C-alpha positions as protocol buffer text, in pm:
chain_id: "A"
residue {
  index: 1
  type: MET
  ca { x: 2218 y: -1126 z: 541 }
}
residue {
  index: 2
  type: THR
  ca { x: 2356 y: -795 z: 668 }
}
residue {
  index: 3
  type: GLU
  ca { x: 2163 y: -483 z: 769 }
}
residue {
  index: 4
  type: ASP
  ca { x: 2332 y: -293 z: 461 }
}
residue {
  index: 5
  type: GLY
  ca { x: 2217 y: -566 z: 230 }
}
residue {
  index: 6
  type: LYS
  ca { x: 1861 y: -547 z: 350 }
}
residue {
  index: 7
  type: ARG
  ca { x: 1861 y: -166 z: 313 }
}
residue {
  index: 8
  type: ALA
  ca { x: 2002 y: -196 z: -35 }
}
residue {
  index: 9
  type: ARG
  ca { x: 1739 y: -456 z: -136 }
}
residue {
  index: 10
  type: TYR
  ca { x: 1456 y: -250 z: 19 }
}
residue {
  index: 11
  type: ALA
  ca { x: 1567 y: 60 z: -166 }
}
residue {
  index: 12
  type: ARG
  ca { x: 1584 y: -136 z: -492 }
}
residue {
  index: 13
  type: TRP
  ca { x: 1236 y: -282 z: -434 }
}
residue {
  index: 14
  type: GLU
  ca { x: 1096 y: 57 z: -347 }
}
residue {
  index: 15
  type: GLY
  ca { x: 1199 y: 186 z: -681 }
}
residue {
  index: 16
  type: ILE
  ca { x: 1047 y: -103 z: -862 }
}
residue {
  index: 17
  type: GLY
  ca { x: 714 y: -111 z: -656 }
}
residue {
  index: 18
  type: VAL
  ca { x: 519 y: -330 z: -438 }
}
residue {
  index: 19
  type: HIS
  ca { x: 283 y: -465 z: -720 }
}
residue {
  index: 20
  type: ALA
  ca { x: 567 y: -559 z: -946 }
}
residue {
  index: 21
  type: ILE
  ca { x: 770 y: -744 z: -663 }
}
residue {
  index: 22
  type: LYS
  ca { x: 464 y: -923 z: -550 }
}
residue {
  index: 23
  type: ALA
  ca { x: 379 y: -1036 z: -902 }
}
residue {
  index: 24
  type: ASP
  ca { x: 734 y: -1151 z: -951 }
}
residue {
  index: 25
  type: LEU
  ca { x: 723 y: -1341 z: -624 }
}
residue {
  index: 26
  type: LEU
  ca { x: 394 y: -1512 z: -725 }
}
residue {
  index: 27
  type: ALA
  ca { x: 565 y: -1623 z: -1048 }
}
residue {
  index: 28
  type: GLY
  ca { x: 866 y: -1769 z: -863 }
}
residue {
  index: 29
  type: GLY
  ca { x: 1072 y: -1465 z: -771 }
}
residue {
  index: 30
  type: HIS
  ca { x: 1344 y: -1512 z: -1028 }
}
residue {
  index: 31
  type: GLN
  ca { x: 1334 y: -1207 z: -1242 }
}
residue {
  index: 32
  type: LEU
  ca { x: 1312 y: -902 z: -1015 }
}
residue {
  index: 33
  type: VAL
  ca { x: 1384 y: -1048 z: -667 }
}
residue {
  index: 34
  type: GLY
  ca { x: 1636 y: -1329 z: -750 }
}
residue {
  index: 35
  type: GLY
  ca { x: 1872 y: -1479 z: -503 }
}
residue {
  index: 36
  type: PRO
  ca { x: 1839 y: -1770 z: -255 }
}
residue {
  index: 37
  type: PRO
  ca { x: 1507 y: -1858 z: -71 }
}
residue {
  index: 38
  type: ALA
  ca { x: 1606 y: -1642 z: 215 }
}
residue {
  index: 39
  type: VAL
  ca { x: 1597 y: -1333 z: -9 }
}
residue {
  index: 40
  type: ARG
  ca { x: 1251 y: -1432 z: -147 }
}
residue {
  index: 41
  type: LYS
  ca { x: 1137 y: -1472 z: 214 }
}
residue {
  index: 42
  type: LEU
  ca { x: 1255 y: -1125 z: 293 }
}
residue {
  index: 43
  type: ALA
  ca { x: 1081 y: -998 z: -19 }
}
residue {
  index: 44
  type: TRP
  ca { x: 749 y: -1144 z: 104 }
}
residue {
  index: 45
  type: GLU
  ca { x: 804 y: -981 z: 447 }
}
residue {
  index: 46
  type: TRP
  ca { x: 866 y: -646 z: 274 }
}
residue {
  index: 47
  type: VAL
  ca { x: 557 y: -686 z: 54 }
}
residue {
  index: 48
  type: ARG
  ca { x: 341 y: -764 z: 363 }
}
residue {
  index: 49
  type: GLU
  ca { x: 480 y: -460 z: 544 }
}
residue {
  index: 50
  type: LYS
  ca { x: 402 y: -229 z: 252 }
}
residue {
  index: 51
  type: GLU
  ca { x: 50 y: -373 z: 205 }
}
residue {
  index: 52
  type: ALA
  ca { x: -12 y: -323 z: 577 }
}
residue {
  index: 53
  type: GLU
  ca { x: 95 y: 42 z: 548 }
}
residue {
  index: 54
  type: GLN
  ca { x: -147 y: 98 z: 254 }
}
residue {
  index: 55
  type: ILE
  ca { x: -434 y: -49 z: 450 }
}
residue {
  index: 56
  type: LYS
  ca { x: -353 y: 191 z: 744 }
}
residue {
  index: 57
  type: GLN
  ca { x: -341 y: 502 z: 534 }
}
residue {
  index: 58
  type: PRO
  ca { x: -667 y: 531 z: 337 }
}
residue {
  index: 59
  type: GLU
  ca { x: -685 y: 780 z: 55 }
}
residue {
  index: 60
  type: VAL
  ca { x: -874 y: 1108 z: 124 }
}
residue {
  index: 61
  type: LEU
  ca { x: -1060 y: 1088 z: -203 }
}
residue {
  index: 62
  type: GLN
  ca { x: -1125 y: 763 z: -380 }
}
residue {
  index: 63
  type: LEU
  ca { x: -1125 y: 774 z: -762 }
}
residue {
  index: 64
  type: LYS
  ca { x: -1359 y: 531 z: -922 }
}
residue {
  index: 65
  type: PRO
  ca { x: -1415 y: 448 z: -1294 }
}
residue {
  index: 66
  type: ASN
  ca { x: -1743 y: 588 z: -1434 }
}
residue {
  index: 67
  type: VAL
  ca { x: -1897 y: 661 z: -1771 }
}
residue {
  index: 68
  type: TYR
  ca { x: -1684 y: 969 z: -1829 }
}
residue {
  index: 69
  type: GLY
  ca { x: -1361 y: 816 z: -1722 }
}
residue {
  index: 70
  type: VAL
  ca { x: -1260 y: 847 z: -1368 }
}
residue {
  index: 71
  type: GLY
  ca { x: -1443 y: 1047 z: -1100 }
}
residue {
  index: 72
  type: VAL
  ca { x: -1472 y: 1095 z: -725 }
}
residue {
  index: 73
  type: ASP
  ca { x: -1685 y: 860 z: -523 }
}
residue {
  index: 74
  type: LEU
  ca { x: -1935 y: 1123 z: -387 }
}
residue {
  index: 75
  type: LYS
  ca { x: -2122 y: 871 z: -169 }
}
residue {
  index: 76
  type: GLU
  ca { x: -1796 y: 778 z: 20 }
}
residue {
  index: 77
  type: LEU
  ca { x: -1694 y: 1142 z: 33 }
}
residue {
  index: 78
  type: GLY
  ca { x: -2033 y: 1227 z: 207 }
}
residue {
  index: 79
  type: ARG
  ca { x: -1980 y: 940 z: 457 }
}
residue {
  index: 80
  type: ARG
  ca { x: -1647 y: 1077 z: 551 }
}
residue {
  index: 81
  type: VAL
  ca { x: -1780 y: 1432 z: 590 }
}
residue {
  index: 82
  type: ARG
  ca { x: -2059 y: 1305 z: 814 }
}
residue {
  index: 83
  type: ARG
  ca { x: -1823 y: 1098 z: 1019 }
}
residue {
  index: 84
  type: PHE
  ca { x: -1587 y: 1397 z: 1053 }
}
residue {
  index: 85
  type: GLY
  ca { x: -1877 y: 1621 z: 1159 }
}
residue {
  index: 86
  type: ARG
  ca { x: -1999 y: 1378 z: 1417 }
}
residue {
  index: 87
  type: ARG
  ca { x: -1646 y: 1349 z: 1581 }
}
residue {
  index: 88
  type: ALA
  ca { x: -1616 y: 1728 z: 1576 }
}
residue {
  index: 89
  type: ILE
  ca { x: -1953 y: 1772 z: 1750 }
}
residue {
  index: 90
  type: ARG
  ca { x: -1862 y: 1512 z: 2011 }
}
residue {
  index: 91
  type: ARG
  ca { x: -1536 y: 1694 z: 2076 }
}
residue {
  index: 92
  type: PHE
  ca { x: -1717 y: 2023 z: 2102 }
}
residue {
  index: 93
  type: LYS
  ca { x: -1971 y: 1899 z: 2349 }
}
residue {
  index: 94
  type: ARG
  ca { x: -1706 y: 1784 z: 2600 }
}
Protein backbone atom coordinates (compact mmCIF):
# COMPACT_ATOMS: atom_id res chain seq x y z
CA MET A 1 0.00 0.00 0.00
CA THR A 2 1.39 3.38 -0.96
CA GLU A 3 1.76 6.34 1.36
CA ASP A 4 -0.83 8.28 -0.68
CA GLY A 5 -3.28 5.40 -0.30
CA LYS A 6 -2.79 5.40 3.47
CA ARG A 7 -3.31 9.15 3.67
CA ALA A 8 -6.48 8.91 1.59
CA ARG A 9 -7.89 6.14 3.78
CA TYR A 10 -6.95 7.98 6.99
CA ALA A 11 -8.69 11.11 5.71
CA ARG A 12 -11.80 9.11 4.83
CA TRP A 13 -11.82 7.37 8.22
CA GLU A 14 -11.36 10.73 10.00
CA GLY A 15 -14.54 11.92 8.33
CA ILE A 16 -16.44 8.82 9.39
CA GLY A 17 -15.15 8.74 12.97
CA VAL A 18 -13.29 6.37 15.23
CA HIS A 19 -16.35 4.81 16.85
CA ALA A 20 -18.02 3.97 13.54
CA ILE A 21 -14.83 2.47 12.09
CA LYS A 22 -14.23 0.39 15.22
CA ALA A 23 -17.83 -0.85 15.20
CA ASP A 24 -17.47 -1.82 11.54
CA LEU A 25 -14.22 -3.66 12.23
CA LEU A 26 -15.79 -5.56 15.10
CA ALA A 27 -18.59 -6.58 12.71
CA GLY A 28 -16.10 -7.80 10.10
CA GLY A 29 -15.00 -4.56 8.46
CA HIS A 30 -16.94 -5.02 5.23
CA GLN A 31 -19.23 -1.96 5.10
CA LEU A 32 -17.09 1.06 5.93
CA VAL A 33 -13.51 -0.22 5.83
CA GLY A 34 -13.71 -2.84 3.10
CA GLY A 35 -10.73 -4.13 1.13
CA PRO A 36 -8.33 -7.00 1.80
CA PRO A 37 -7.15 -8.05 5.27
CA ALA A 38 -4.17 -5.67 5.00
CA VAL A 39 -6.57 -2.71 4.88
CA ARG A 40 -8.49 -3.98 7.91
CA LYS A 41 -5.18 -4.39 9.76
CA LEU A 42 -4.29 -0.79 8.86
CA ALA A 43 -7.72 0.32 10.09
CA TRP A 44 -7.15 -1.40 13.46
CA GLU A 45 -3.80 0.38 13.78
CA TRP A 46 -5.51 3.70 13.01
CA VAL A 47 -8.21 3.01 15.62
CA ARG A 48 -5.57 2.17 18.25
CA GLU A 49 -3.68 5.40 17.47
CA LYS A 50 -6.81 7.51 17.75
CA GLU A 51 -7.87 5.88 21.02
CA ALA A 52 -4.38 6.46 22.45
CA GLU A 53 -4.62 10.15 21.46
CA GLN A 54 -7.96 10.45 23.24
CA ILE A 55 -6.48 8.95 26.41
CA LYS A 56 -3.53 11.35 26.37
CA GLN A 57 -5.76 14.42 25.97
CA PRO A 58 -8.30 14.44 28.82
CA GLU A 59 -11.22 16.80 28.66
CA VAL A 60 -11.07 19.96 30.73
CA LEU A 61 -14.62 19.54 32.01
CA GLN A 62 -16.38 16.21 32.05
CA LEU A 63 -20.09 16.22 31.32
CA LYS A 64 -22.05 13.56 33.17
CA PRO A 65 -25.74 12.64 32.93
CA ASN A 66 -27.84 13.76 35.89
CA VAL A 67 -31.47 14.26 36.83
CA TYR A 68 -31.74 17.49 34.82
CA GLY A 69 -30.04 16.19 31.69
CA VAL A 70 -26.30 16.70 31.46
CA GLY A 71 -24.15 18.54 33.96
CA VAL A 72 -20.57 19.21 34.99
CA ASP A 73 -18.90 16.74 37.35
CA LEU A 74 -18.17 19.18 40.20
CA LYS A 75 -16.20 16.67 42.26
CA GLU A 76 -13.78 16.06 39.40
CA LEU A 77 -13.55 19.79 38.73
CA GLY A 78 -12.64 20.36 42.40
CA ARG A 79 -9.97 17.65 42.25
CA ARG A 80 -8.40 19.24 39.20
CA VAL A 81 -8.42 22.71 40.77
CA ARG A 82 -6.73 21.35 43.91
CA ARG A 83 -4.12 19.50 41.84
CA PHE A 84 -3.44 22.61 39.82
CA GLY A 85 -3.14 24.68 43.00
CA ARG A 86 -0.67 22.23 44.55
CA ARG A 87 1.49 22.28 41.43
CA ALA A 88 1.43 26.07 41.30
CA ILE A 89 2.43 26.34 44.97
CA ARG A 90 5.31 23.88 44.46
CA ARG A 91 6.58 25.91 41.51
CA PHE A 92 6.26 29.15 43.46
CA LYS A 93 8.24 27.77 46.43
CA ARG A 94 11.20 26.83 44.21
